[in-house]
N, C-alpha and C positions, 0 to 999 in steps of 0.2 A: 610028867613025863613028856621031854621035848619031841616035836613032831618033825616030820620031813622038810617043813616051811621053817623051822627054826634052824633047821642045819643048813639049809639053803641060804638064808638070810646070812648066817655066820659066815659062810663061802662068798658071799657077795661082798660082806665088808672087809674079808680078807683081799679079794681083788683091787678094791679100793685102796687098800692099804699098800698093795704091792705098787700100784700105780705112784702113790705118793713116794715110795722108796725108790721107782725107778726114775722118776723126776728128779729127786734129790741127787741121785747117782748119776744123771745125764746118760741114762741107758734106753737106748731106743730099742734093741732086741728085747728087754723086760717089758717094754710098753707093748711092743706088737703083739706079745702073749695075751694081752688083756682085751682084745677086740677083735670082733668079727671082720673077717677079710673085706666085706662088702659094707662095713659100717657108714654111716652117714653122721656127720657132724655139722652141727650149726654153730660154728666157734665165734669168738668176737672179732677175729681176723677176717677181713674179705677173703674171697666172695662170700656169697651168702650159704653156700653150702660145702663142705668139703666131702666126696664121695671114696670111699675105701680106705683102708688102713693106712695106705702110703700117704695119702692126702693129710689125714690125722697126724701122721708121724712127721712130715715136713712142717707143720706148725710148731711141734715140739721141737723139731730142729733149729727152728728160726728162734724159739725162745734160749736154747742152748747155745746160739750164736750169740746172743747178747749179752747172755749172764755167765759169769764166771763162777758163781755158787747158785744154786737153786733150791729154794724151801717152797714146800706147798702144804697147806691146812686144809682141811676139811672140817666143818662145822655144822651139827645138827642134821647128820644124813638119817632120813627115812625113808624106809624101803617097805613096797606092797610085794608081795612074792605070790607068784602061781607055780603052776606044775614045770612049765618050761618057758616062760616069760616072766620077768619083774621089771617095776621101775621105783624110781628114787629120785628125790631131791635132797640140795644141800646148799651150802656156801662153800665156796673155795676161795684160796687165796695164794696166789703166786707171788713169791718175794726173793729177794737174796742180793747178791752183790753183782753189777754189771761189770763188764770187761773193763771199764775205764775206771772201776774202782769206787764208782756209787753205789751205796748202799739204798735199797728200797723197801720199803714194808709192803708194797703193792698195794691191791686194791681187791676189794671182795666183790665176787659175782656169784651170780645165781646161777647153780648148775642141775640140771635134769637128765638123768641116764635112763636109758631103755637098755635091758640086757635080755639075752636069750640063753637058754641051757644047752650046750651040745656035750652029749654024755653026761658026764658028772661036773661039766666045767660051765661057769656062767662067764659070759663075754658080755663087753659093752656093744651092742648094735647101733645106738644111736646116744649122742648126746647134746644136750642143748646149754650154751653159755652165753650169758647177758647182764647188762647192766639196766637200770630202769632208765628212762628216756626223761628229760626235762621237756617238754611238749614246746615251751614258750620259746627257748632257744636251741632245740633241736639237738642238743648235745647230752651225751651220755653221763649218768651221775655215779661217778667214780669214788666219791669220798663216802659213800654210806658204810654203814658197819652193822653187822647183826645184832640183835638185840638180848637174845638168850645166851 
């Protein structure tokens, strides 16, 4: 018999799916509904942190300004769910066609999510997006692929 944590995990996975849909539709209003108001994002774009949902949405708006069509893939999402907080990690890849017509397959990044349950709704309170660093060159390694 499935327990509450199974139902919560399904609800979190649905929120991630809605983020993917919101990105593909370039729908900032839909994306806003997936984050807490005071969320903190450690995204790949400067600065080191983006505080608040408006700052996070500015990152997505920047993506939409560059891309004509957007696709987003999430792979190997793993979740650990408590009563009112959860965390997860996955690989994510943004791809699509840029406004100049250039198609890109994008790059895989590592994503860590922190969720809070508000009422019956799971929202992202924190995310961290990164690529491995080649220490010798000081450059991010953007050509790596998930193994599984």
